[in-house]
C-alpha positions in Angstrom: 0.0 0.0 0.0 1.2 3.5 -0.7 -0.7 6.8 -0.4 -1.5 8.2 -3.8 -0.4 11.6 -2.6 2.6 11.8 -0.3 3.5 14.4 2.2 6.9 13.9 3.9 7.8 15.8 7.0 11.2 17.6 6.7 13.6 19.1 9.1 14.0 16.3 11.5 15.8 13.8 9.3 19.3 14.3 10.5 18.3 14.2 14.2 16.2 11.0 13.7 18.9 9.4 11.7 21.4 10.0 14.5 19.0 8.8 17.2 18.2 5.4 15.5 21.7 4.8 14.3 20.9 4.2 10.7 24.0 2.9 8.8 25.5 4.7 5.8 25.1 3.3 2.3 28.8 2.3 2.3 27.9 -0.5 4.7 25.9 -2.3 2.0 26.3 -6.1 1.6 25.1 -7.8 -1.6 22.1 -10.1 -0.6 23.4 -13.1 -2.7 20.9 -15.3 -0.9 19.4 -17.1 -3.9 16.1 -15.4 -3.5 14.1 -13.8 -6.4 16.3 -15.3 -9.2 13.2 -14.9 -11.2 10.5 -12.2 -10.6 8.5 -13.0 -7.4 4.9 -14.3 -8.0 2.1 -14.2 -5.5 -0.7 -12.2 -4.0 -1.2 -9.0 -2.1 -4.6 -7.8 -0.8 -4.3 -4.1 -1.1 -5.7 -3.4 -4.6 -8.9 -5.3 -3.8 -9.5 -4.5 -0.2 -7.5 -1.5 1.0 -8.2 -1.4 4.8 -11.8 -2.6 4.6 -13.0 -5.2 7.0 -12.9 -7.9 4.4 -9.1 -8.0 4.8 -8.8 -10.6 7.5 -7.6 -14.1 8.4 -10.4 -15.8 6.4 -9.5 -14.0 3.3 -5.8 -14.8 3.5 -6.5 -18.5 4.2 -9.0 -18.5 1.3 -6.4 -17.1 -1.1 -3.9 -19.8 0.0 -6.6 -22.5 -0.6 -7.4 -21.1 -4.1 -3.7 -21.0 -5.0 -3.7 -24.7 -4.6 -7.1 -25.6 -5.9 -7.0 -23.4 -9.1 -3.5 -24.4 -10.1 -1.9 -21.1 -9.3 0.7 -22.6 -7.0 1.7 -25.0 -9.8 1.9 -22.1 -12.2 4.5 -20.5 -10.0 2.6 -18.2 -7.6 4.0 -18.7 -4.1 3.8 -15.6 -1.9 0.6 -14.8 0.0 1.2 -11.3 1.4 -0.5 -9.0 3.8 -0.5 -5.2 3.2 -1.3 -2.3 5.5 -3.8 -2.4 8.4 -2.9 -5.9 9.8 -1.7 -4.3 13.1 -3.3 -2.2 15.9 -2.6 1.6 15.9 -0.3 1.3 19.0 2.6 -1.0 19.8 2.4 -3.3 22.8 4.0 -2.7 26.2 7.1 -4.5 24.9 7.3 -2.3 21.9 6.2 -5.0 19.4 3.6 -4.5 16.7 0.3 -6.1 17.8 -1.9 -7.9 15.3 -5.5 -6.6 15.0 -7.4 -9.2 17.1 -10.6 -8.6 15.0 -9.0 -9.2 11.7 -6.6 -11.9 12.9 -8.0 -13.5 16.0 -5.5 -16.3 16.0 -2.5 -14.0 15.4 -0.2 -13.6 12.4 2.0 -16.7 13.1 -1.2 -18.9 12.9 -1.9 -17.4 9.4 1.7 -17.8 8.3 1.7 -21.5 9.5 -1.5 -22.1 7.5 0.0 -20.6 4.4 3.2 -22.7 4.9 1.1 -25.8 5.3 -0.1 -25.3 1.7 3.5 -25.3 0.5 3.4 -21.5 0.0 5.3 -18.6 1.4 4.0 -15.7 3.6 4.6 -12.0 3.3 4.0 -9.0 5.5 4.0 -5.2 5.3 5.4 -2.1 7.2 6.8 1.3 6.3 10.2 2.9 6.6 8.7 5.7 8.6 7.2 6.5 11.9 3.7 5.3 10.7 2.4 3.4 7.7 0.5 5.0 4.9 -3.0 4.5 6.1 -4.7 7.6 7.5 -5.5 5.7 10.7 -1.8 5.9 11.6 -0.5 2.4 12.2 3.0 2.2 13.5 5.9 2.0 11.1 9.4 0.5 11.6 11.6 3.6 11.5 13.7 3.3 14.6 12.4 -0.2 15.3 14.1 -2.0 12.4 15.7 -4.9 14.4 12.8 -5.4 16.8 10.3 -5.6 13.9 12.6 -7.8 11.8 13.0 -10.2 14.7 9.2 -10.2 15.1 8.6 -10.9 11.5 11.1 -13.8 11.5 9.4 -15.3 14.6 6.1 -15.2 12.6 7.8 -17.2 9.8 7.7 -14.3 7.3 9.2 -15.0 3.9 8.6 -11.6 2.2 8.6 -8.0 3.5 7.1 -5.1 1.6 8.7 -1.9 3.1 6.8 1.3 2.2 7.9 4.9 2.3 5.3 6.9 4.2 6.0 9.3 7.1 9.7 8.9 6.6 10.5 12.2 8.4 12.9 13.2 5.7 15.5 10.6 6.6 17.7 9.6 3.6 16.0 6.8 1.7 19.1 4.7 1.2 19.9 4.8 4.9 16.4 3.8 5.9 16.2 0.8 3.5 19.8 -0.4 4.3 18.8 -0.3 8.0 16.0 -2.8 7.4 18.1 -4.9 5.0 20.7 -5.4 7.7 18.1 -6.1 10.4 16.5 -8.8 8.2 20.0 -10.3 7.6 20.6 -10.5 11.4 17.5 -12.6 11.9 19.1 -15.5 10.1 15.9 -16.1 8.1 15.8 -15.7 4.3 13.2 -12.9 3.7 12.6 -11.5 0.3 12.9 -7.7 0.6 10.6 -5.5 -1.5 11.6 -1.8 -1.5 8.4 0.3 -1.9 10.1 3.7 -2.3 8.0 4.7 -5.3 11.0 5.6 -7.4 11.4 8.9 -5.7 15.1 8.5 -5.2 15.9 6.3 -8.2 16.3 3.0 -6.3 17.3 1.2 -9.5 20.6 3.1 -9.3 21.4 2.0 -5.7 19.2 -0.8 -4.5 20.6 -3.8 -6.3 22.6 -4.7 -3.2 19.9 -3.6 -0.8 16.7 -5.4 -1.8 15.5 -7.9 -4.3 13.0 -5.6 -6.0 12.1 -1.9 -5.9 9.0 0.0 -6.9 9.6 2.3 -9.9 6.4 4.3 -9.6 3.6 5.5 -7.4 0.6 3.3 -6.8 -1.3 1.7 -9.7 -5.1 2.1 -9.8 -7.6 -0.1 -11.6 -7.8 2.0 -14.8 -6.2 1.7 -18.2 -4.6 5.1 -18.1 -3.0 4.4 -14.7 -1.7 1.0 -15.9 -0.3 2.5 -19.1 1.4 5.4 -17.4 3.1 3.1 -14.9 4.1 0.6 -17.6 5.8 3.5 -19.6 7.8 4.6 -16.6 8.9 1.0 -15.9 9.8 -0.1 -19.4 12.4 2.7 -19.6 14.4 1.1 -16.8 15.1 -2.3 -18.4 18.9 -2.1 -18.1 18.7 -2.2 -14.3 16.8 -5.4 -13.9 18.1 -8.9 -13.6 18.1 -12.0 -11.4 17.7 -11.0 -7.7 17.1 -7.3 -8.6 13.8 -6.5 -10.3 12.0 -3.3 -11.4 8.6 -3.4 -9.7 5.8 -1.5 -11.5 3.3 -2.4 -8.7 0.8 -5.1 -8.2 -1.6 -6.5 -10.8 -5.1 -5.1 -11.1 -6.3 -8.1 -13.3 -9.9 -9.0 -12.2 -10.7 -5.9 -10.1 -13.3 -4.7 -12.7 -12.0 -1.3 -13.8 -10.6 -2.5 -17.1 -11.8 -4.6 -20.0 -10.7 -8.1 -20.7 -8.6 -6.8 -23.6 -6.9 -4.3 -21.3 -6.3 -6.8 -18.5 -4.7 -9.2 -21.0 -2.4 -6.3 -22.1 -1.7 -5.5 -18.5 -0.6 -9.1 -17.8 1.4 -9.3 -21.0 3.2 -6.1 -20.4 4.2 -7.1 -16.9 5.4 -10.5 -18.2 7.5 -9.0 -21.1 9.0 -6.6 -18.6 10.0 -9.4 -16.2 8.0 -7.7 -13.5 6.9 -9.3 -10.2 3.5 -10.9 -10.7 1.5 -10.2 -7.5 -2.2 -10.8 -7.9 -4.2 -7.8 -6.6 -7.7 -9.1 -7.0 -9.8 -11.1 -4.5 -9.6 -14.5 -6.0 -12.6 -15.7 -4.0 -14.7 -13.5 -6.4 -12.7 -14.0 -9.6 -14.3 -14.9 -12.9 -13.2 -17.7 -15.2 -11.7 -15.0 -17.5 -9.6 -13.7 -14.6 -8.2 -17.1 -13.9 -7.6 -17.7 -17.6 -5.4 -14.6 -17.7 -3.5 -15.2 -14.4 -2.9 -18.8 -15.1 -1.6 -18.5 -18.7 1.6 -20.5 -18.1 3.1 -19.7 -21.5 3.0 -16.0 -20.7 4.2 -16.7 -17.2 7.1 -18.6 -18.7 8.2 -15.5 -20.5 8.1 -13.5 -17.2 10.0 -16.3 -15.3 12.6 -17.0 -18.0 15.8 -17.7 -16.0 17.9 -15.5 -18.3 16.3 -12.7 -16.4 16.3 -10.0 -19.1 13.6 -7.3 -18.9 12.0 -6.9 -22.3 11.8 -3.5 -23.8 10.5 -1.7 -26.9 12.7 -2.0 -30.0 10.4 0.5 -31.8 7.6 2.7 -30.8 5.6 5.2 -33.0 2.2 6.7 -32.7 1.3 4.6 -29.7 2.2 1.3 -31.4 5.0 -0.7 -29.7 7.1 -3.7 -30.5 8.6 -5.3 -27.4 11.3 -8.0 -27.4 12.6 -10.2 -24.6 15.4 -12.6 -25.2 14.9 -16.0 -23.6 17.6 -18.4 -22.3 17.0 -21.1 -25.1 17.6 -18.5 -27.8 13.9 -17.8 -28.5 12.5 -14.3 -28.6 9.3 -13.2 -26.8 7.5 -10.5 -28.8 4.7 -8.3 -27.7 2.8 -6.1 -30.1 1.0 -3.5 -28.0 -1.5 -0.8 -29.2 -1.9 1.9 -26.5 -4.2 4.0 -28.8 -7.9 4.3 -29.3 -8.2 2.7 -32.8 -7.2 -0.7 -34.0 -4.0 -0.8 -35.9 -1.7 -3.2 -37.6 1.7 -3.6 -35.9 4.5 -5.4 -37.6 8.1 -6.5 -37.0 10.4 -9.1 -38.5 12.7 -11.9 -37.4 15.7 -9.7 -38.3 14.4 -6.8 -36.2 13.9 -8.9 -33.1 17.5 -10.3 -33.4 17.1 -13.8 -34.9 19.6 -15.0 -37.6 18.5 -15.3 -41.2 16.6 -18.5 -42.0 14.1 -19.8 -44.6 11.3 -19.8 -42.0 10.6 -19.5 -38.3 8.1 -21.0 -35.9 5.7 -18.5 -34.3 3.8 -19.5 -31.2 0.8 -17.3 -30.3 0.8 -17.3 -26.4 -2.8 -16.3 -26.0 -4.4 -18.2 -28.9 -2.0 -21.2 -28.3 -1.4 -21.8 -31.9 1.7 -22.7 -33.9 2.4 -21.3 -37.3 5.4 -20.5 -39.5 6.5 -17.2 -41.0 8.9 -16.2 -43.8 10.1 -13.5 -41.4 7.2 -11.0 -40.8 5.5 -11.1 -37.4 2.4 -8.9 -37.4 -1.1 -8.6 -36.1 -4.1 -6.2 -36.3 -4.4 -5.2 -32.6 -7.5 -3.7 -31.1 -7.4 -0.5 -29.1 -5.6 -1.0 -25.8 -4.9 -4.6 -26.9 -1.8 -6.7 -27.6 -0.6 -9.8 -29.3 2.1 -12.0 -27.8 4.3 -14.5 -29.6 7.3 -16.7 -28.9 9.5 -16.9 -32.1 12.1 -19.6 -32.6 14.6 -21.0 -35.0 12.8 -24.3 -35.6 14.2 -26.5 -38.4 10.7 -28.0 -38.6 9.1 -24.7 -39.5 7.5 -26.0 -42.7 5.4 -28.5 -40.6 3.3 -25.7 -39.3 0.6 -23.8 -41.2 1.4 -20.5 -42.8 1.2 -17.4 -40.5 -2.1 -16.0 -42.0 -3.3 -12.8 -40.5 -6.9 -11.7 -40.4 -8.5 -8.3 -39.7 -11.9 -6.5 -39.7 -12.4 -2.7 -40.0 -15.1 -0.1 -40.5 -15.2 3.6 -40.7 -15.3 5.7 -37.5 -16.5 9.3 -36.8 -12.9 10.4 -36.0 -9.6 8.5 -35.6 -9.8 6.5 -32.4 -13.6 6.7 -32.1 -15.6 3.6 -31.3 -16.9 1.8 -34.4 -20.7 2.5 -34.2 -23.5 0.5 -35.8 -26.9 2.3 -35.9 -29.8 -0.1 -35.8 -31.7 -0.4 -39.0 -28.9 1.2 -41.1 -26.3 -0.4 -43.4 -22.7 -0.4 -42.2 -19.8 -1.2 -44.5 -17.2 -3.6 -43.1 -13.9 -4.6 -44.7 -12.1 -7.9 -43.9 -8.6 -8.8 -44.9 -6.7 -12.1 -44.9 -2.9 -11.9 -45.5 -0.3 -14.7 -45.9 3.0 -14.0 -44.0 4.1 -17.6 -44.4 6.9 -18.9 -46.6 4.6 -21.5 -48.2 1.4 -20.7 -50.1 -2.0 -20.8 -48.4 -4.5 -22.5 -50.7 -8.3 -22.8 -50.8 -8.6 -19.6 -48.7 -12.1 -18.9 -47.6 -13.2 -15.9 -45.4 -16.5 -15.5 -43.7 -17.9 -12.8 -41.4 -19.9 -13.8 -38.3 -22.4 -11.3 -36.7 -24.8 -11.5 -33.8 -28.0 -13.4 -34.3 -30.6 -11.4 -36.2 -28.1 -9.2 -38.0 -27.8 -9.5 -41.7 -24.4 -9.9 -43.5 -23.8 -9.8 -47.2 -20.5 -10.0 -49.1 -20.1 -7.2 -51.7 -16.8 -8.6 -53.2 -15.1 -12.1 -53.5 -14.5 -13.8 -50.1 -12.4 -16.7 -51.3 -9.1 -17.2 -53.2 -7.6 -20.4 -54.6 -4.0 -19.4 -53.6 -2.4 -16.7 -51.4 1.3 -16.6 -51.9 3.8 -15.0 -49.5 2.8 -11.3 -49.0 -0.5 -11.6 -50.8 -3.9 -10.7 -49.2 -7.6 -11.1 -49.8 -9.8 -8.1 -49.1 -13.6 -8.4 -48.9 -16.3 -5.7 -48.4 -19.4 -6.6 -46.5 -22.7 -4.9 -45.8 -23.9 -5.4 -42.2 -27.2 -4.3 -40.7 -28.3 -4.6 -37.1 -32.1 -4.9 -36.7 -34.0 -1.8 -35.6 -34.7 -3.6 -32.3 -31.0 -4.1 -31.4 -30.3 -3.1 -27.8 -27.5 -0.8 -26.9 -24.2 -2.5 -26.1 -21.0 -4.0 -27.5 -21.2 -6.7 -30.2 -18.6 -8.7 -32.1 -18.1 -8.9 -35.8 -15.6 -11.7 -36.4 -13.8 -12.7 -39.6 -12.9 -16.4 -39.8 -10.5 -17.6 -42.5 -9.8 -21.2 -43.4 -7.0 -22.3 -45.6 -4.9 -25.4 -46.5 -2.8 -27.0 -45.3 -4.7 -27.1 -42.0 -4.8 -23.5 -41.0 -7.3 -21.1 -39.5 -7.2 -17.4 -38.6 -9.7 -15.1 -37.0 -10.1 -11.6 -35.7 -13.0 -9.9 -33.9 -13.9 -6.3 -34.1 -16.0 -4.9 -31.3 -18.7 -2.6 -32.5 -21.1 -0.6 -30.4 -24.8 0.0 -30.8 -25.1 3.3 -28.9 -27.7 4.5 -26.4 -30.2 7.0 -27.9 -29.1 10.6 -27.9 -29.7 12.6 -24.7 -32.5 15.1 -24.4 -32.1 18.6 -23.1 -31.0 18.6 -19.4 -28.1 17.8 -17.1 -25.7 15.6 -19.0 -25.0 13.5 -16.0 -28.6 12.2 -16.1 -28.0 10.4 -19.3 -25.9 7.3 -20.0 -22.5 8.0 -21.6 -20.9 6.1 -24.5 -17.6 5.5 -22.7 -15.2 7.1 -20.2 -11.5 6.9 -19.3 -10.1 8.3 -16.1 -6.7 8.9 -14.6 -7.7 7.7 -11.1 -10.6 5.4 -10.3 -13.8 5.8 -12.2 -15.5 9.0 -13.3 -18.1 9.8 -10.6 -21.6 11.0 -11.4 -22.8 14.1 -9.4 -19.8 13.6 -7.0 -16.1 14.4 -6.9 -13.5 11.9 -8.0 -12.0 11.3 -4.5 -10.3 7.9 -4.3 -10.1 4.8 -6.5 -13.4 3.1 -5.5 -16.6 3.8 -7.4 -19.2 5.8 -5.5 -16.7 7.2 -2.9 -16.8 10.8 -4.1 -17.7 13.9 -2.1 -20.1 16.7 -3.2 -18.6 18.6 -6.2 -17.0 21.8 -4.7 -14.9 24.4 -6.5 -13.5 27.2 -4.3 -16.2 26.7 -1.8 -19.0 26.6 -4.3 -21.0 23.4 -4.1 -22.7 21.8 -7.1 -25.4 19.2 -7.0 -24.9 17.9 -10.6 -21.9 17.1 -12.8 -19.0 14.7 -13.1 -15.9 14.1 -10.9 -13.0 13.2 -13.2 -9.2 13.0 -13.0 -6.8 13.9 -15.8 -6.2 12.4 -18.2 -9.9 11.7 -18.4 -12.5 11.5 -21.2 -16.3 11.4 -21.0 -17.9 10.7 -24.3 -21.6 10.9 -25.4 -23.4 9.8 -28.6 -25.6 12.8 -29.6 -26.4 11.6 -33.2 -26.5 15.2 -34.7 -29.5 16.0 -32.5 -27.9 18.4 -30.0 -26.7 22.0 -30.4 -24.8 23.1 -27.2 -23.0 22.1 -24.0 -22.6 24.5 -21.1 -20.6 23.8 -17.9 -18.6 25.2 -15.0 -15.1 23.6 -14.7 -12.4 23.6 -12.1 -10.3 21.6 -9.7 -12.2 20.1 -6.8 -11.5 21.5 -3.3 -10.8 17.9 -1.9 -7.3 18.2 -3.2 -6.6 21.8 -2.3 -4.1 23.3 -3.0 -2.8 20.7 -5.5 -3.7 19.7 -9.0 -4.2 21.4 -12.4 -6.0 20.5 -15.6 -7.1 21.9 -19.0 -10.8 21.3 -19.8 -11.7 20.7 -23.4 -14.9 20.1 -25.3 -14.7 18.3 -28.6 -17.4 17.8 -31.3 -16.5 14.7 -33.3 -12.8 15.3 -34.3 -12.8 19.1 -33.6 -11.9 20.9 -30.4 -14.7 23.5 -29.9 -13.5 25.2 -26.7 -11.1 24.9 -23.8 -10.5 26.5 -20.4 -6.8 26.9 -20.4 -4.9 25.5 -17.4 -6.9 25.8 -14.1 -5.5 25.1 -10.6 -7.0 24.5 -7.2 -6.4 28.2 -6.4 -8.7 29.4 -9.2 -12.5 29.7 -9.3 -14.6 27.8 -11.6 -14.7 28.8 -15.3 -17.8 28.7 -17.4 -17.6 27.1 -20.9 -20.0 27.0 -23.7 -19.6 24.9 -26.8 -21.5 24.8 -30.1 -21.9 21.1 -31.0 -24.4 21.5 -33.9 -24.3 18.5 -36.2 -21.9 16.4 -34.1 -22.3 12.7 -33.8 -20.0 12.4 -30.7 -19.2 14.9 -28.0 -16.2 14.5 -25.6 -15.4 16.2 -22.4 -11.7 15.9 -21.9 -9.7 16.8 -18.7 -6.1 17.0 -19.8 -3.0 17.3 -17.7 -2.1 20.8 -16.8 1.5 20.3 -17.7 2.8 19.4 -14.2 2.0 15.7 -14.2 -1.4 14.3 -13.3 -1.0 13.7 -9.6 -3.9 15.2 -7.6 -5.8 16.4 -10.8 -9.3 16.0 -9.5 -11.2 17.7 -12.3 -14.9 18.7 -12.0 -17.4 19.2 -14.7 -20.1 21.1 -12.7 -23.7 21.7 -13.7 -23.0 20.3 -17.2 -26.0 20.9 -19.4 -26.8 19.8 -23.0 -29.4 21.3 -25.3 -31.0 18.9 -27.9 -33.9 18.9 -30.3 
């Protein structure tokens, strides 16, 4: 656990350092203990529970049981870790931390023993400060390093997450070295996770202090948060290796704030970056899709490859990235990642990823679990926020696998990056493509387009080809019509291609039947088309506040309270389908008082692909600003809270009394 916003007391650091006898960095000793030779895998409760009452003994035991019953232990997950709030707010008479008797009625050692009985390992949390990060003020370990380390060892702790809150301005290296040395003196092997948030560049000094170090502030369960953290972490690849890992924070897979496509990208990015894989969702409530992602052993094998190299982008342009991670047996793991808002084709080659020249290569799709061969090109059409992950090898039997045939589906959008819309009762033109990247011809190629029941699909051009040679493709135009009764929601249009010898290829385009356009009134009273948000969800008629949905406060800007509107966080987007039926949007915008005096944002209103108006940068010290936008004729309207230029921390951005006028 880490506070999203950090306030560190200053001015007492030197005095406290002298009082507690924290050693200097020159006293460092390389761990060399054989721990974390591959990135640690396990569970931590914080992302799913924070300090709520559901974090307790029953939960931790339940997670340990699920690790065994669902095959996660066999997949490599081994640490079951507690985060903040396991102890009482005061130490005991002997100075020891005291487990909360309500959460853990049988004590921490009892829980650790239970976890160990399952063949798993047990982890615990504290902070390198006078208190932990929770607002209730649980005691930290600054000045109590040896006493707490001895206590943890007596519990049977195998993993310590050491946070950075309330550190009193004491030098970070000194604080983390002090706990490292205290853990060493216990005589117990304890994996040491440095949660310093990257403030003092631990990747430059912590390789002989801990086994892993946080490179960023806390992740939240949103795509924008995950993406921002991934970008910070992937720039640090040179510092990672066996026993010393960059840690971009725990996984959010399964917590509900991202789509399945986004969670798959999240897991794939962490794996290609050789990041620790610490499950952050409550597995007692997990869906089959969540288990399918977390238990993908071929993706896990990339993360856990003993060569220990962190993968990194070999090329990036316009939000399209090609990652490569060399593996010990000579294979290359490849991740094609599309961070943007429109599906795009991403391509690389065997030469670009560092494989020697050959007549053909084996390509293993790690999510589709298919084997094919390529003449050298490795490509895929990747959906927005999506990814494709492959293992490419020099296999002398490459010709035994079907050709690498790539399939795609596309349709026109209102602006680049807009959702592909299907209006009920109207024709929509869809284009499919089937391309052969293999060395050998694909023959008897046949493409079909599958749509939901009740939709009509008609080919407007040939959908089959006798032969597709290397580099050739088959393009087909289709007319698709959803019935007038189609309900709003997301639907799949999937191209399926069959070819000989023995090959298939498919790709699904997610299209949206939108809600009816709003009527005149407060915009927050009508359903939006989609949202993205920099922290937690967009709140309706409340401020953004923290990461949980529905936890906002009344919208308040410089003391003025508003009953209606949206609580957002930069970078944040709120989009509505208005179908050309609306003429104007009016709103008051500003930074919410709950983060006073921090935060800044620029508020923009867009009609289709055109920016109509903007506020300029507003801060928490400024009153609300009124905006009015002419949206006549627009199909889509976006309210965008953009970063004010100083990073997006604390950017709680309010759209207050937002009204729309429609015919």
